[in-house]
C-alpha positions in Angstrom: -27.8 212.4 54.0 -25.1 211.5 51.4 -22.6 208.9 52.5 -19.3 208.7 50.6 -17.2 205.6 51.0 -13.5 206.2 50.3 -11.6 203.0 49.5 -7.8 202.9 49.9 -5.6 201.9 47.0 -2.1 200.3 47.1 1.0 201.8 45.5 0.0 200.3 42.1 -3.3 202.1 42.3 -5.2 198.9 42.8 -8.2 198.8 45.1 -7.7 197.4 48.6 -10.9 195.8 49.5 -12.1 195.7 53.1 -12.0 192.4 54.9 -14.1 190.8 57.6 -11.5 192.1 60.1 -12.4 195.7 58.9 -16.1 194.9 59.3 -15.4 193.5 62.9 -13.6 196.6 63.9 -16.3 198.9 62.5 -19.1 196.9 64.2 -17.2 196.4 67.5 -17.6 192.6 67.4 -15.2 189.7 66.8 -14.3 188.6 63.3 -15.7 185.2 64.3 -19.1 186.9 64.7 -18.8 188.6 61.3 -18.0 185.2 59.7 -21.1 183.7 61.3 -23.3 186.4 60.0 -22.1 186.1 56.4 -22.1 182.3 56.4 -25.7 182.3 57.6 -25.3 180.6 60.9 -28.4 180.7 63.0 -26.9 181.3 66.4 -26.5 185.1 65.9 -28.8 187.6 67.6 -30.8 189.6 65.1 -29.6 192.9 66.5 -26.0 191.7 66.1 -26.6 190.6 62.6 -28.1 194.0 61.7 -25.1 195.8 63.3 -22.7 193.7 61.3 -24.5 194.2 58.0 -24.8 197.9 58.6 -21.0 198.1 59.4 -20.3 196.2 56.2 -22.4 198.6 54.2 -20.6 201.7 55.7 -17.1 200.5 54.8 -18.1 199.0 51.4 -17.6 195.3 52.3 -19.1 192.8 49.9 -19.2 189.1 50.1 -17.3 187.7 47.1 -19.5 185.1 45.4 -16.5 183.5 43.8 -14.7 183.1 47.1 -17.9 181.7 48.7 -18.1 179.2 45.9 -14.5 178.3 46.4 -15.1 177.8 50.1 -18.1 175.5 49.3 -15.6 173.1 47.7 -14.5 172.4 51.3 -10.8 173.4 51.7 -9.0 171.7 54.5 -10.3 172.8 57.8 -7.8 173.4 60.7 -8.7 174.2 64.2 -7.6 176.9 66.7 -8.2 175.6 70.3 -8.6 178.8 72.3 -10.1 179.6 75.7 -8.3 182.5 77.5 -9.6 185.0 80.0 -7.6 187.8 78.4 -9.7 189.4 75.7 -6.6 191.1 74.3 -4.8 187.7 74.0 -7.8 186.1 72.4 -8.4 188.8 69.8 -4.7 189.0 68.9 -4.5 185.2 68.6 -7.6 185.0 66.5 -6.4 187.7 64.0 -3.0 186.0 63.7 -4.7 182.7 63.1 -7.1 184.0 60.5 -4.4 185.8 58.5 -2.2 182.8 58.6 -4.8 180.3 57.5 -6.1 182.6 54.7 -2.5 182.8 53.4 -2.1 179.1 53.6 -5.4 178.3 51.9 -7.0 176.6 54.9 -10.3 177.3 56.6 -10.1 178.2 60.3 -12.4 176.7 62.9 -12.2 178.2 66.4 -13.1 175.8 69.2 -13.3 176.7 72.9 -12.8 173.4 74.7 -12.2 169.7 74.3 -15.9 168.8 74.0 -16.2 171.2 71.1 -13.2 169.7 69.5 -14.6 166.2 69.8 -18.0 167.2 68.6 -16.7 169.0 65.5 -15.1 165.9 64.1 -13.1 166.1 60.9 -10.2 168.5 61.2 -6.9 168.1 59.4 -4.9 169.6 62.2 -5.1 171.7 65.4 -3.2 174.6 67.0 -3.8 174.8 70.7 -3.1 177.8 72.9 -2.7 178.2 76.7 -4.1 176.8 78.9 -5.5 174.1 76.6 -2.1 173.5 75.1 -1.0 172.2 78.5 -4.2 170.3 79.3 -3.2 166.6 79.5 -6.7 165.4 78.4 -6.5 167.7 75.3 -3.0 166.4 74.5 -4.0 162.8 75.0 -7.0 163.3 72.6 -4.9 164.9 70.0 -2.3 162.2 70.1 -5.0 159.5 69.9 -6.6 161.2 66.9 -3.5 160.9 64.8 -3.9 164.4 63.4 -1.0 166.9 63.4 -1.1 169.5 66.2 1.0 172.4 67.4 1.0 173.7 71.0 1.6 177.4 71.7 3.2 178.2 75.0 3.4 174.5 76.0 5.6 173.2 78.8 9.1 172.3 77.8 9.2 168.8 79.4 6.6 167.2 77.2 7.5 165.8 73.8 3.9 165.6 72.5 3.4 167.4 69.2 5.2 170.4 67.9 5.7 173.3 70.3 6.3 177.0 69.8 6.7 179.8 72.3 9.2 182.1 74.1 11.3 181.4 77.2 8.8 182.8 79.7 11.0 182.1 82.7 13.9 184.0 81.2 11.7 186.9 80.1 10.2 187.3 83.5 13.6 187.1 85.1 14.9 189.8 82.8 12.0 192.1 83.5 12.5 191.7 87.3 16.2 192.4 86.9 15.3 195.6 85.0 13.2 196.7 88.0 15.9 195.8 90.5 18.4 197.7 88.3 16.2 200.8 88.7 16.6 200.5 92.5 13.5 198.5 93.5 13.8 195.9 96.2 10.2 195.6 97.5 8.5 194.2 94.4 5.1 192.7 94.0 4.2 190.1 91.5 0.7 189.3 90.3 0.8 185.8 89.0 -1.5 184.3 86.4 -3.9 181.4 86.6 -2.0 178.3 87.9 -3.7 176.2 85.3 -1.4 177.9 82.8 2.1 176.5 82.6 3.3 179.9 81.5 2.0 181.2 84.9 4.4 178.9 86.7 7.3 179.8 84.4 6.8 183.5 84.8 6.5 183.3 88.5 9.7 181.2 88.6 11.6 183.8 86.6 10.5 186.5 89.0 11.7 184.4 92.0 15.0 183.6 90.2 15.8 187.3 89.9 14.7 188.2 93.4 16.7 185.4 94.9 19.8 186.3 92.9 19.6 189.9 94.1 19.0 188.7 97.7 15.6 190.3 97.8 13.6 187.2 98.3 12.4 188.4 101.7 10.9 191.5 100.1 9.0 190.0 97.2 5.2 190.0 97.5 3.4 187.4 95.3 -0.4 187.4 94.9 -2.7 185.3 92.8 -4.4 186.6 89.6 -6.1 184.9 86.7 -4.9 186.9 83.7 -8.2 188.9 83.7 -8.6 192.7 84.3 -10.9 192.1 87.3 -8.3 189.8 89.0 -5.7 192.5 88.4 -7.9 195.0 90.2 -8.4 192.7 93.2 -4.8 191.8 93.5 -3.6 195.4 93.1 -6.0 196.6 95.8 -4.5 194.0 98.2 -0.9 194.9 97.4 -1.4 198.6 97.6 -3.3 198.5 100.8 -0.4 197.0 102.7 1.7 199.2 105.0 4.8 197.9 103.4 3.3 198.2 99.9 5.7 197.4 97.0 7.5 200.2 95.1 7.0 198.3 91.9 4.5 195.7 90.7 5.1 193.2 87.9 1.9 191.7 86.5 2.1 188.4 84.5 0.1 190.0 81.7 -0.8 193.4 80.4 -4.5 193.3 81.3 -3.7 192.8 85.0 -1.0 195.5 84.7 -3.5 198.0 83.3 -5.8 197.2 86.2 -2.9 198.0 88.5 -2.5 201.4 86.9 -6.2 202.0 87.5 -5.9 201.2 91.2 -2.8 203.4 91.5 -4.8 206.3 89.9 -7.7 205.7 92.3 -5.3 205.9 95.2 -3.6 209.0 93.9 -0.3 207.2 93.4 1.9 208.8 90.8 3.3 206.3 88.2 6.2 205.8 87.9 7.4 208.2 90.7 5.5 206.5 93.6 4.8 203.1 91.9 6.3 201.4 88.9 4.1 199.0 87.0 5.2 196.5 84.3 3.4 193.8 82.4 3.8 191.0 79.9 2.7 190.4 76.3 2.9 193.9 74.7 -0.7 193.7 73.9 -2.6 196.7 72.3 -3.7 197.9 75.7 -0.1 198.4 76.7 0.3 201.2 74.2 -3.2 202.7 74.6 -3.2 203.3 78.4 -1.4 206.2 80.2 1.3 206.0 81.1 2.3 203.6 78.3 3.2 200.3 79.8 6.7 198.8 80.1 6.2 195.1 79.1 7.6 192.0 77.6 7.0 191.6 73.9 6.5 188.0 72.8 5.1 188.7 69.3 1.9 186.7 69.8 0.5 187.2 66.3 3.8 186.0 64.8 3.9 183.0 67.1 0.4 181.9 66.1 1.2 182.5 62.4 4.3 180.4 62.7 2.4 177.7 64.5 0.0 177.4 61.5 3.0 177.3 59.1 4.4 174.4 61.2 1.0 172.7 61.0 0.7 173.3 57.2 4.2 171.8 56.8 3.1 168.7 58.7 0.0 168.4 56.5 2.3 168.7 53.5 4.3 165.7 54.6 7.0 167.0 56.9 7.9 163.9 59.1 10.8 165.4 61.0 11.0 164.9 64.8 8.8 167.2 66.8 9.9 170.8 66.8 10.4 172.9 69.9 10.8 176.4 68.7 11.8 179.3 71.0 11.0 182.7 69.7 12.9 185.8 70.8 11.3 188.1 73.3 12.1 191.7 74.0 11.7 194.1 76.9 9.7 197.1 75.7 10.7 200.1 77.9 8.0 202.8 78.1 6.9 205.2 80.7 5.3 203.2 83.5 8.5 202.2 85.3 11.3 204.3 86.9 13.5 204.6 90.0 11.6 204.7 93.3 11.4 207.9 95.2 13.8 207.9 98.1 11.2 207.9 100.8 9.3 205.0 99.0 12.3 202.6 99.6 11.7 202.8 103.3 8.7 201.2 105.1 6.0 203.7 105.9 
């Protein structure tokens, strides 16, 4: 069998070489795993190593000896502190971090908890993501270490380190107001893990809108954990009630997509018999059917800007701590609409 590899070129006709992100997509693994394979780390299963190398061969990826030699000169290492139950959130964050650090000439180290951070040792700076960005023990350690750090999605009341995020409370309020404007009054809300400060802010935004519309007695709040499985469980509970909601707002897209799956299983038409909305505008929101109405927070851009802030600190920026609020957007797609007349009454 003859295999022909077609490599793309840019507008100038110059070859665009595949990256480890391309290899990761081809192999169906994370780019962190690909990096481990090509740096020779031992803690990679042989079958995974073979799969990655085969994927690299198929798309024509080659390790650049010059780049590897450059890396051996130990560029500054910066950390991404990330432990999130949402796979989509984690993958988007990691890609944003990798692209940003490559552009800034830093080497990215991904760490999953405080113990890993302590064990690694010499990092020039750290970007922390929820929920670790709001963990008081993590914050205290970073402050004591003296290294610059940026917290993504951190609570507003703390002045520790630079912060960057969106106004989650306002965004959740606006999405809830959108549902109310469509005619929904009986609205369910699947909240995220309470360890996340953003969970509390999004829940508060939902409650703000329901209270302002004098619909507080009709809101139905149930716990989730930002995972698909928790979305299934929460949606089953909400949709099995006699006075089930006509709309459900899930605090992230993975739980919202789980809600769509439960609606399909129960033969509920979306959005005619049930409107479903999410939060994040993750890739899954565009891949599922019907496409998900959601809040876009531009996660990849947030993470990229966080590393720019960190790089500026490493470059000598001694300004007071930044607290940067990014713009959010409501992305209106097909999963939400006015409730059917009979659905506005209790069964």
